[in-house]
C-alpha positions, -999 to +999 in steps of 0.1 A: +097-081+065+072-057+089+035-067+092+015-052+068-012-028+078-048-055+082-075-043+060-110-052+069-138-047+049-168-034+067-203-032+065-217+003+078-239-014+110-204-029+122-184+003+121-162+001+156-134+023+149-122+053+173-119+077+141-140+074+110-126+092+081-154+104+057-146+115+020-171+135+006-171+154-029-187+190-030-225+176-043-224+139-022-250+141+001-239+122+036-270+104+042-257+083+005-226+073+022-218+037+034-227+048+067-245+041+098-281+062+093-286+078+126-251+084+123-250+100+089-279+121+100-260+138+133-233+141+105-254+164+075-271+182+102-236+193+119-225+201+083-254+221+076-245+240+110-212+249+101-222+256+061-195+233+056-183+227+015-166+193+006-137+213-011-108+194-017-081+187+015-108+207+036-117+190+072-139+192+096-142+176+128-165+167+148-173+140+177-205+114+176-222+095+209-211+120+237-173+119+226-170+083+220-169+085+183-145+108+168-151+119+126-129+140+100-149+147+070-124+153+047-137+171+013-126+157-022-135+187-040-157+186-070-165+153-084-155+162-117-119+167-107-113+139-091-092+116-109-066+092-098-040+114-085-060+130-067-074+107-052-044+089-044-040+122-023-067+121-010-060+087+007-025+097+018-046+124+038-067+104+055-042+079+068-022+112+074-050+123+094-056+086+113-018+091+124-022+129+134-050+120+159-033+089+166-060+064+162-058+027+174-088+017+154-087+040+120-119+040+096-115+052+061-152+058+040-140+070+009-162+091-018-187+071-040-171+079-071-154+063-108-121+062-090-135+043-059-162+019-074-143-003-103-123-031-095-091-013-101-099+012-083-107-012-050-075-032-060-053-001-057-070+013-030-067-023-011-029-026-016-023+012-006-039+004+024-021-026+030+014-011+026+003+019+045+017+004+078+050-003+061+086+001+080+117-009+071+126-014+110+149-044+109+175-026+123+159-007+149+152-013+183+113+001+188+082+008+160+079+045+179+054+062+154+037+034+135+005+037+125-028+016+131-023-020+126-054-023+108-077-001+092-116-005+083-130+000+048-160+010+043-168+009+008-194+024-015-227+009-012-230-001-049-193-014-047-187-038-015-191-067-039-160-055-061-136-044-029-142-087-021-134-099-052-098-079-052-089-087-017-068-118-022-051-101-053-045-067-036-032-091-002-004-108-028+005-075-042+012-058-008+026-086+001+051-088-032+055-053-029+071-048+005+089-076+000+110-059-029+109-029-010+128-048+018+156-058-005+160-025-021+164-011+015+188-033+030+220-015+033+252-030+011+270-041+037+242-069+045+228-067+004+260-083-011+251-105-042+255-140-024+231-126+000+203-117-026+208-155-044+206-168-009+172-144-006+166-154-043+161-194-031+145-192-002+116-169-022+114-194-047+109-221-025+083-206-002+067-200-041+069-233-056+096-222-081+128-231-094+159-220-088+195-217-107+220-193-091+253-191-119+285-178-099+317-164-113+328-192-132+298-200-150+293-163-156+329-165-175+322-196-196+285-182-207+301-145-218+289-126-192+317-100-199+295-066-188+283-083-156+319-096-145+332-066-154+314-045-133+318-067-102+354-069-101+350-032-084+343-052-054+353-079-028+315-095-039+315-117-070+285-109-088+256-134-093+231-144-118+199-157-107+172-172-126+137-179-116+114-206-132+080-207-128+051-227-144+054-255-172+024-248-199+014-216-218+034-190-232+074-184-221+081-150-208+107-136-192+114-109-171+149-095-167+160-079-134+188-053-123+197-065-087+223-033-076+238-041-042+259-012-047+270+010-073+285+046-068+280+056-103+242+051-109+233+058-068+225+091-076+195+082-098+177+053-082+155+077-071 
């Protein structure tokens, strides 16, 4: 699995990035953002000078501290229109600016809004940033074009504690999502049913789960004709993997389909 982007929660006085992407809605004041006071004052002065408005996706670039600090102010549009979908778009644009500017140390200060303050919002932001560096590069010789390996996040001033509380859960979710992407991205000449079953055993061992793999003879005894019939189209026999975790509480069963190759369904997978 490719390394995830490390997300560092930072206080305003510990900003150390060479590019800061600052998010503002049209009614926001720069002075209220989670920034060092001198920096906020300098940015506000510049925006007033150029009569800049925080229209959606509008960007204004400036440099501070005698050229040592680059800032990209990224508009988020009217506060009333900033829903989850539009904020996701804003965050994607912020990460894109980091790549375009070739920032080795990127910092992001999202606009203070309901879409950035709640626990659910904090979780989504942290997962998105962690996965921003995901690349399926298992078969590549180099990692040219890789985005920043760490992102410094400056949460809204009144939501810093919420982001800290969500950090562990978000990191686990990002790691799981990256693993699922790796399994799905591995080509079928490698990811055979037996390969997938072996990976399942390894994942189960790491997570403290019980893993049982049913092979062809056992599938016949279980009457799994549909699975066997589909598997007969390949030289690789099918497998059924059962993972069990936990001993107390209600029983929840999740059933998944690990398609290693299927020409009939490949057109609908996206």
